Structures are given as structure tokens and as C-alpha cells.
LOMARDO-84233 format. One record per residue: x, y, z of N, C-alpha, C, O in turn; residue in one letter. Coordinates in steps of 0.05 Angstrom, whole numbers, plus 5000, padded with zeros to 4 digits. Layout:
XYZXYZXYZXYZA/...
//
This chain:
501449785002499750024997501850284995501850464978M/503750245016504850505017507350514992508650704984L/507350324986509150334960508350414938509750534922G/504750304933504450484914503350814910503450954890L/502150904944502651164941505151324935505151544923L/507751174948509751364934510151324902511451484889L/509151124894509751064868507751304853508351504840L/505751214861504351514848504651704858504351894843A/505451774884506752134873508952094862509452324855I/510851954855513351994843511851944808513151974788V/510151894808509251884776508152134772509152294755T/506252194786505152444791507252614779507552674755I/508752694800511152884805512352914777512153134766T/513852664762515452634738513552754715514352904697L/510152644718508152754693508853044694509953154676V/508053154715507053494717510953644708511253854695A/512253554714515753644713516353594683517353774671T/515953404673515653404649513553524621514053594597F/511853524632509353644625510554024623510554164603N/511154104647511654324655514854474632515354694622R/515854254632519454404625518554244591520054344575Y/517054084580517153954554515454134538516354264520L/512654134548511054224533510054444544507954534536W/511254554562510254874579508154864583506755034571E/506654674600503454644608503754594636505754494647G/501754674647501954564684499454334691497154334681A/499854244698497954064717497554164746498954124766L/495254304743494254464772494354284793494654324817P/494054104780492153814802494153694824494053664848W/495853654805498853504811499453554836499653344849A/500153844855501153824871500453754892501653644911V/497453864886495053794903494853434915494953334937E/494453334892494653044891495852964913495052884934A/499053004899501452894917501152994941501852834959S/500053274953500053334976498353044999499152885016M/495853134985494452894992495952625002496252535025L/496752534980497552234982500352245003500652045017M/502152455006503552455026501752405059501852215075W/500652625058499052615084498452335090499652245109A/496752175076495851915084498951685083498951475097W/500951755068502651585067504951625091506451455101M/504651885095506951885126504951775145505951585158I/502751825150501151785176500951465169501651315187Q/500251345147499751045150502350925155502050695162L/505651005154507650915154507950995181510350965187S/506551085201507551105231506650845244507650765265V/504550705230503650455251505950235245506350055261L/507650255217508450035209511750075219513349905226R/511850265219515150355226516350265261514350185272A/518150265275518150175291519250415300520850545286A/518250505327519050705344521650705354522950525364H/522650995348525351085357525451135389523951285400I/527550975401527750985431530351035443531950845445R/530751215449533451255462533151205495531551315509V/535250975502534550855528536250995546536050965571D/537851175535540651215558539851385570541751535569F/537651555589537551575615535351325629534851285653F/534551215611533450985627534050795642533150695663I/537350735613538850515627540450615654541750455667D/540350895664542150995678541251015703542851025722L/538551015706536050915725537050595735538050405723A/536050645768536350355784533550175769531150245766P/534849945763532749735752530549725753529049725733P/529549705786526949745794525650015789523250025794R/527150275779525950505776525250495741523650645731L/526150375732525450285699522650335690521750535679R/521350105700518649975687516650275698514650325684P/517050405716516050585717515650905700513651045696L/519050935691520051135675518551045647517251195633L/519150745643517750655622514550775617513850835594D/513450785630510750815641510351155635509051225616L/511651345653511551575646512051615616510151695604M/514151575602514151565580511751525558510951715544I/510451245557508851235545506051495549504851635532A/505951485583503651715589504651995572502752125563I/507252105568508252275551507252215526505452365520I/507852035508507252045481504351985481503352115462C/502351845495499951845501498652145499497152225481L/499352285519498552575522499152755495497552925488G/501352725482501952825462500252745435499052915422T/500352585430498952345406495952545410495052655390L/494252585440492552675439491853015436489753125433Y/493253075437493653435433493553415404491853545392V/495353225388495853245363493553195343493153325322L/491952965354489352915345487953065350487553195329T/486553175369486053435379485653625357483453685347D/488053715351488453915343487853915309487054105296S/488353715303488253555268485053585270483953685250A/483053495296481153495295479253755290477253775276L/480653945307479854245304480454385271478954555260G/482854275260483354355227481154245220479454415214M/480153925217478753805200476353905196475153885174A/475154085225472454225222472754485211471054595198R/475454605219475954865203475754885175474255045163F/477654655161477654675133474954545121474754535096T/473354465134470854315123470354425101469054255089A/470454645085469254855073470454935051469755035030D/473654825066475654965046475554775022475354535027D/475754854992476154674978478854684960479854904955F/480054464949482454504938481754694909479754634896F/482954844901483354994871482754884852480754924839I/485254654847485154524821483254194823482454054803A/482854114857480753934854478453984872478353994896L/475954044848473554204869473053924874473953724862P/471153944899469353734918471253634929470553474947R/474153674927475353534949476553754966477753954957V/475953664999476553965017478853895025480053685025S/479154085032482254085045482353915068484553805071R/480153865090480253735107481553465116482653365137Q/480753345080482653105073485653075081486652855083W/487353335086489553355098490753275129492853205139L/488353335137487753235168486753055177487053025201Y/485352885164483852715176485552415173484552225185I/487652385160489852255164490352135191490651915202P/490252415197490752345233489552285256490152235279L/487052325237484352215253483651875249482351725264L/484451845235484751535223486851355250486351185267V/489151515240490651375249492051425282493351265295V/491451665291491251705314490751475333492751365344G/488851425338487151135352489150885359490150745377P/489050915333490450605328494050665335495350465343L/495750975330497550995350497750975373499950935385W/494951015388495350975417495750725422497550645438A/493950545409493650255422496550215413498350215431V/496950195397499850165394501650215425502250075444R/502150455418503250615448503750455473505850415486I/500250355477499250245502500949965501502449905519G/500349795473501349515472503849545477504649375493L/505649695468508449635469509449685493511649605499E/507749865514508750035542507649685553509549565564A/506049595552504849345573507049115565507948975583Y/507849085535509548885534512648955551513848765561E/513549195553515749245566515449275591517449245604R/512949335604511849275633512148995641513348935661W/510748815622510248635633513748335628514348125639R/514748495608517848335609520048435626522048295630G/519648745639520748765662520348675692521548755712S/518448495689516748405712517748115714517948005736A/518547965690520347775687522047715702523547525696A/
//
């Protein structure tokens, strides 16, 4: 899925570039379509990518304190994700009646909907990873 989105973005960009420089024409919808596909591709890739963790400070802590620090980090991540998702909801509502110029009838809110779709799934992933680390440290 992600590969197909990237292929579509690259193809649209190449076609628009060749069209602009070889035939001196413009494809006004190309930028807007690419922007929408980038938004979806980035948010969907979040679910598949491994989270970057720097355990330097956690490793400095006493072993009995490490599970609590892991839990605190998960809570901070969930809080940050809540703020991002809530902001995306606000922006989706704000831009609901704002349409792309070259893509008529396509609302700009579709730039923010990917985070509304992926946000709850991302929260579940953070929770499951925190639970696995907590369970692994108890063993």
C-alpha cells in the first residue's frame, strides 16, 4: 500500500515536471494530489515503522525504577498524541468548507483526516508496547 502511494506520488510529480518543461503546460492538480497522498502515506507508515527509542537515561536509572519511567514515557507520548489528534480534529472541522482549487469538491480537511484515522490506532500501539515492556521487566 505504502509503495503504491509512493509510486503514484513519484509518477504524478514526474509527469507534471515533464509537462511543465517539455510542453510548457501545467497540471495544477498534481501538487494537490501529491500533498494528499503524502499526508496519508506518512500517517499510515507510522503504524508500520518501529518507534525510535533512546534508552540512555532509562538505562542510567536503577532497575526497579525503569518500568515506572517506561510508563511515564508512554503517558507523555499518549498525551502528545491526544493534543495532535485533537488539533487535527479542529483543523478538519475548520477546513471542511475549504476546497482545493485544482481538485474541486475535495475538501482540505482530507489533509487532517489521516491523523484522525491513525491517531487512535497509534495510541493502541503505544499502549501495547508499554504493556509488553512492563510485562517483560516483571519477568
